[in-house]
N, C-alpha and C positions, 0 to 999 in steps of 0.2 A: 505493498501499501506504499502511494508516494503522496505524503499532505503539505499540503499547498495552501499558507497565509494569506489571506486577501486585507490590507490593513490600508485601509482609506476614508475617507468624510462621506454625506449623504448620497453621492452617486455610487458608495459600494455598498451604502444603506439602504439604495432605492428608494430614493424620496421622487414622489409623480411630480413632476412641472405642474410650478403655479397651485397645487396642494404637496406643501413640501411634509405637512405633518399623518400624510398617509404615507403608504408604504407598497412597493408592487410584489407580487406573491411572488415566493423565492422560485418556481417554475420563470419569471418574467424577468429579474434584472440580474446583471452580466456575470454575478459570481454562482447565481443555479443554474444558467444557462452552460457555462464551464461546468460546471461537475454532471450536468447533461453529456456536453461531445463528448468530457474524459473519459465517464464511464467508470467501473468498479473499480478498475485500480488505481483508482486517485483518490480523494477525500480534499475538499476546498472547503478549507475555514474561512464565515466570514468574522470582519472583525470594523465595521464599518459604524459611526458614529455622526450625527447632523452637525458641524457647526464645526469639527477638529480642522486646527491646523499644525503644523507640521513641528514648530518650538516654542510657537507664541502662548502664555499665557491671557488667556481673553477674562477682562474685567466686567464683562458685561453677561456671557455665556460662560462661567466657571467647568471645570473638568474637561475642557474639551484638548488640551496639548497634546499633542501625537508624543513627542518624549516620555512626557511623565509615564505616561500606560506603556510605552512600548516592551520595554524590557521586562515587565510584570507579564503579559501578554504572547509574551515569547515563551517564556518557560512555563505558562501554564496550559499549553500548548505544544512543547516539544518531545519529540525529534520532529523538524518539523525541514523537509527538502526541500522549500524554495519562501519565499516570502515576495506577494505583490505589492508596490507600495506605490500605493496613488492619493499623493494632500497635496496643499495648497492653494485649491482655489480660494478656502479662506482666508487665507494670508492675505491676500490683495484687498481684501474691506479697509479703508482707509482709516480709520479707528489704531491703526499699527504701524500705516508708513514703510511699510517696508515694500522695496523695491523688487525688480523680477532678481535683479542680482543674488540679496539675501535670501529670498525666498529658497531658489535653486540651494545655497548656501545649507539651507533648515533640512530642504529634502537631501539635502547628501550627506547633514550628521545624520540624519536617522539609517541612514546606509553604513555608512560607517557602526554604528552601534550596532545593527544587523551581525554585520561582519564581523566585529568584533564579540560575540555572542558564544556560548559552548550548543546552540540551542540545533544542530541539526544532528545526525545518525553520527553515532559515535563520539559525541561534542563538538563537531566540528560546525563549523559557522553555516546557514542555507544559502543557498544561491538566489540574491537578489535579480528581482524585475522589477526596473524603478520606471514609471511611467509619468510621463506631462499628464499632466488635465488637461480635458481639452479647450479652449480659451471658449469665455464668453461671450453671448452673441449680445441680443439685442435683451435692455434688462427690462422689461414689462415690469416687473415685480420686486425690483432690489434694484433701483434706482443709486436712491440714496445708500444705500447698505451698502454698495459696489463699487462709488462712486467713483472713477479714476481706474480701474481695474479693469475695465478691457485692452485699453493700450496696456499694459503691463502684463494680460493673460496670454498679448499675441507673445512675448517673447520667453513663456517660462521656458519653453522645448530648448530652448537652445540651450539654456545654462545643465536643464538638467541633464542633455547630452553630452555637456562638458565634464560633467560632474560623475557622470555615469562610464566614460573613458575613463577619466584620470584613477578612477575605484576600480576599474574591472569591473563592473558588473553591467548585466544588457540591459539595455533600454528599449520602451516603446512612449515613440508619439500618439499619444490617443488623437490628438487634434487630427492629425491624418486619416482616423480612422471613425471619429462618430463629431458629430456637432451637437449643442446642447439646445434645447430646444427652445423658443420663442416665444413660447408661451410664458418663462420666465427669465428666460438668457442663462440659466448656468446649473438647469440640471437636464440630463438625458431621458428619453418618452423612452415607449418600450421595443420599436424595433433599432433604437441607438443600445439599446442593452448587448442585445442580439448577437449587432456589429462587436462592438468592442469583444463580447464571449468568443467571436469567431478568430478573430483577431488573439487575443488572449492565448488561446487554446492553439494555435498552428503557432506559435511561439517558444511557447514547454513542449509541444512535442518535435520544436526543431531541435531543445537540449541533450546534445548528445554524453554529458554528465550529470543524470538525475535519474 
């Protein structure tokens, strides 16, 4: 059994566009579709949380820092063969004043934490797939909450890819696979979840060292 942890925010949790308090059913959201595609030899572990950041403590929405929960999460699910990491969208909120470069560095720090962990088989580190989140689109519901975030979101993939190369982990630009729904500009609709699942599955199946 190959154990894969998917660590992310509301787009991993499966928030419905324009109705983020509601959640797509497991067989619809990309993690559940990934399980279906890969089959019984894989075990996909969902760890999505609405509002989760990379390394930022949110004073308005507490308990959302990805860095704080990462190690306990890894330890609770070990041994893990791989971790799929997709965070950074919430870091775009203007109250944090983080640049695309800063957000990329935050994601890289999480990758380093995973690589230094002993949470893989035989106490080795898990393989990491770092995914740059899809850029924001028309912010019909989040104009103020993500003010200025659209422009910054366009360059996240550039920095994520650079850090992935530096750290020797795999990289996937979700923005080349899916687009955020025009209903709110932040979340993925059901067809996009399916597309993302297929892209991640293709990448996982291409690995020769897992």
